[in-house]
N, C-alpha and C positions, 0 to 999 in steps of 0.2 A: 133570644137567647140571652139567660139572669146572666146579670151580675155576680151572683153568690158562686160559690167554687166548692171543687171539693177536691180534700190534698192524700194523689194515687200510692201508695209503694210498691216496686214491682222485686220481691227478692228473690234469687233463688242459692242454694245452702255456700256456691261462694260466689256473685254481681250483687248490688247492690242494684235487682238497669236501670228500673226509674223511681224517681224520686222530685214532686212537684205538684203545682197547682194544677188541679180539670174543669169542664167541665159535667162532662158528661159520662159512665159509664156504660155501658152494654157488655151482654155475653147469655152464656147459656147451662143448665144444670140442669137435673135428669128433669124434671117438672118442666121444661118450655125453655126462651126468651127470655134476660130481664134486661132491663137501663134500672141503673142507680144516677141517683139526680139530689144536688143539695136540699137537704135534711131527711133522707132517706128516711126508714127505719131500721134498727141493727140487727144484725142477721149473720148469721158462717155460714155456708154452702161449698158444695164440692162446685167447680165449674169446666170444662168442657170445650172443645172444635177451637174458638177466638173469644179473642178479645177483644173492644174494641170501644178506642179511647178517641177521644175530641175533647182538641186542647184547650185551652183560653182567645187561641189564634187563628180560632175556625177551620182547619185545620183536624182531620179523622186519622185519628193511625188504624191500622190491625195489629193482631203483634200474636198470629196460630197457636197454637198450644193443645198437647194432648192432653193433661187431668193436670187442678189446682185447685189449689185451698181461698174465697174472699172476705174475708171479713172486716166489718158496714159495720163501723162506730165512732157516728157523733164525726157526720164528713171527712172523719178520714175512712181510707180504706186500705185495704195489705190483702193485694195478691201472692199467695204462696209456693211459686215453682219448683219444682223438686226436677230439674236438669244443670245440666254446662252450661252454656251458653255456646261459649267460646266455643267448643269442641265436635259436641253433640249434633247445633245446630244452625249450619252455617248462615243459613237465609235468616233466622229471627239474631243470626248475630249483626248482624244484613241492617237489619231495625233494628238491633239496640243499638249502636248507631249514631243510626240517625237520630233517638234521642237526646246525646249528649252533644250533638254538634251546638 
């Protein structure tokens, strides 16, 4: 793995659920699968189904999503999810709690 990283920020209307450096991010949009690596070109897209996060420690976290907006800008990725993590998605809440351990 490269020693370069990406800053990933995942937000819902109520919470910041992830805010850390990662190695890479994989997701899907209407055109298919895409991987975000360090020095990726800037863009914005709707994404769906799942986001896979590869952490600096080598762990892989799979975060199920319905639909979200992803923005890449200068090695910073922001994912905006329109859900209430604590009330509507108990499985997602368990995954999010692992982020904070």
